[in-house]
C-alpha positions, 0 to 999 in steps of 0.5 A: 302539190309541192315537189322538189323536182331535182335533188341529190339525196346521195351527195355529201351534205345530204346523205349523212342526214337524209332521213331527217332532211326528208322528214323536215321537208315533209313537215314543210309540206313537200309531198314528193322528191326526185332523186337525181343520178349523175353517174352509173355508179350511183344508179343502184343507190339512187334507185334503192333510196326511191324504192325504200321511200314511198314519196321519193323517185329516181332518175338514171343518167350521166352528168356531162362532167362525167361523160369521159368516164362513160364514153362506152355506155351503151343504149342497152345499159341505159334502157335497162336502168329505166325499167324500175317503176320508181325511175321517172326521169333520164339524166342529169345529162346535157352539155357543160362548156364552162368547166369542160371536164369532159370532151365536148364530142363525148358529151354530145354523143351521150346527150343524144344517147339519153334522148334516144332512150327517152324517146322510146320509154317516154320519160323526160330528159333532165338537161344540164346546159351551161355555156353550151346553149347553141349546141344544146338547142341544135341537138334538141331541134335535130333529135325532135325531128327524129321523134318526140320526147319529153324534156326539161331544162334543169336549174335554168340560168341561161339567156331568156332567148334560149328559154323561149326557144326551148319552150317553143320546142315543147320543153319545160323549165325548172328554176332553183333557189338562184331565182331568189338571189339579188343579182338574178334580175334577168332570171326573175324577169324570164321566170315571170313569163314561163307558162304555168304548165311548163314551170318546175321548181327545184332545190338542186340540193345540197347546192344553191340554197335559196334566200334566206338560207344562202351559205348553208347546205341546201335541202329539199325542204327549202323548195318552199323558198323558191317562188313559182312565179316571181312577183312584179311587186314588192320584195316581200311579195316575191318571197311568196310560196307557190306550188310546183308544177311538174311534167306529168311523168315526174309528179307524185300521184301519176296516173294511168288511165283505163278506158273500157271500150266494150264489156260484153260477151261474144254475143253482146247485150242485148243479143240479136232478137232484142234478147236482154235476158235478166238485164233491165233494158232501161239501164244504159249500162246493160247495153254491152258491146264485145270486150276491148280496152285501152290503157293510156299513160300520162304522156297520152300514149295508148295501147289497144287490147283486142280489136273487137267486132264492134271496134269502129263504133267503140272508137267513135263513141269514145273519141279515139282517133289514134292508138300507139300499139295493139295487143291481142289476148287470143284470136277468137272472133269477138277479140280480133275480127274488128282489125280492119277498122285500124286501117285509118290509123295507118294513114298519117303514119310513116310506118305500120302500126305495131301489134303484139300477141303470143306466138300462136296468136300471131300465126293465126292472125297472119293466116287470117288477115294476111293483107293487114300484115303483108300489104297487097295490090299496091296497098301498104302493110297496115300493121307489124306483128311481133311475138310478145316474148320479143318485147319489153317496152311498148309505147311508154309501157312496160308489161308482163304476160301470162298464158291462161287456160281458156277451156281447150285453148289459152288466152294471154293475160297482160300486166301494163305498167307506166308512171308507177302504176299497173293495170291487168287485163285478164279476160277469157280464162277458166282456171286460176294458175300460179303464173297468173297470181305471180303476174297480177300480184298487187296490181292497181287495177284488175280488169277480169273476166266475169261471164255470169254467176254460175260456173262456165267451162271456158270462162270465169264466173263471179266467184272465180273473178273475186277469188282471183282479185283476192288471191292476187291482192289487187287494189281495184277490180273491174268486172267485164265480159258479162252476159245477159244474166248480169244486170248492172244495178243488181250486180252493183248491189251484190259485189264488195265496195272495191269491185266495180261493175264494168260498162261500155265507156267506163274510165278509171285511173290508177 
């Protein structure tokens, strides 16, 4: 994939010819563009362009040149600006002591504010640094000590020692057309040594047009002239074309992963007594443990939904040793009574593992498992528990939720979004509501309750599950919570091509 990881599509020199410039870039094989903002007044326009164009993404942030004008920017304002799915980076931010257009202390404070937000939402910080490497490095080291966050140095021109230091800290480095300049020998030498998985390319258009376009306004299509890894050979070789390597949250085709831990009902398949019902016992995918899933974003952060009574075996079978948060759909035993198996995930944490559920489910979980949420007899609190109404971003995911009829009670359906993709989990419901259709609308993946083929008083059956998928206009449907009447192979032959029959251990990316 060839990507321009840093361009200013709203700047004079590009905005007047924006559509044509993007078309020229696409014609040159450029597949995605990250449109960078530098001040609050640009955010709506930058994000608007990204939302209007499938292959354009956006950042939100304050350039150090503009720091004095944004000294009162709040964390809440910047955090809110990251909520749009097309926003995949925070910045451009950082320090510039060459021009000193803004007070250095204000630059530093805003830089730290950007990092703080990035740490919460796990979007990469896009860092500008010029004649400020010592302070940039000191702030990065200090902030990383408070908790990890993704980050990259944009348009790298600093000394190689600084480059090696930030790479050692886990950052990526982006090179621009400057690397093609005849006097950029030091940069060319350092660029050869940047690890491939830490290297990005950019145009910084409309600035810094690479050779052979110097003297012209730069545009995204010129990213082809920026070599990914300058050659040690001839000048001709150094102009070869390479694909860009991007941080996972920044690349087009970003992926969110679904892992189905369990796909069975409260009794599992087979039922005790070796009762397989209509399921072929020789088909491994008919062996079903109680329902639970994990969603994982590109940064590797995981949310576990429901702590089934088979949780320990499920986590061991799938090599899962850590999750970053837990959500519960409701408090029925098959969905929550495996909670004690989360104890080991508390051992290497400085604070309790965060958990989320509806207000009613929170009350019932606290009453049933008080030792988990309060600590007892010298044992620490294992988990915190919050009402989902009080949270918007968890472990790098934004989410929405809806209460679904589940016979005489309700179950919570969840929509998780990260990296521009969405996964819906809708299990244990007996009726399709308008609220569900709104919450699940056009999700990339719908994991849906499908107990059996015949109607059931408290669960969805096959026709209801397919009807929900059709009415919500989802991309892919995965059936779960299936009983012993739902033979895997027979069901595969029956459902439409866009429907996947779930099974324990299924993985899928959106």
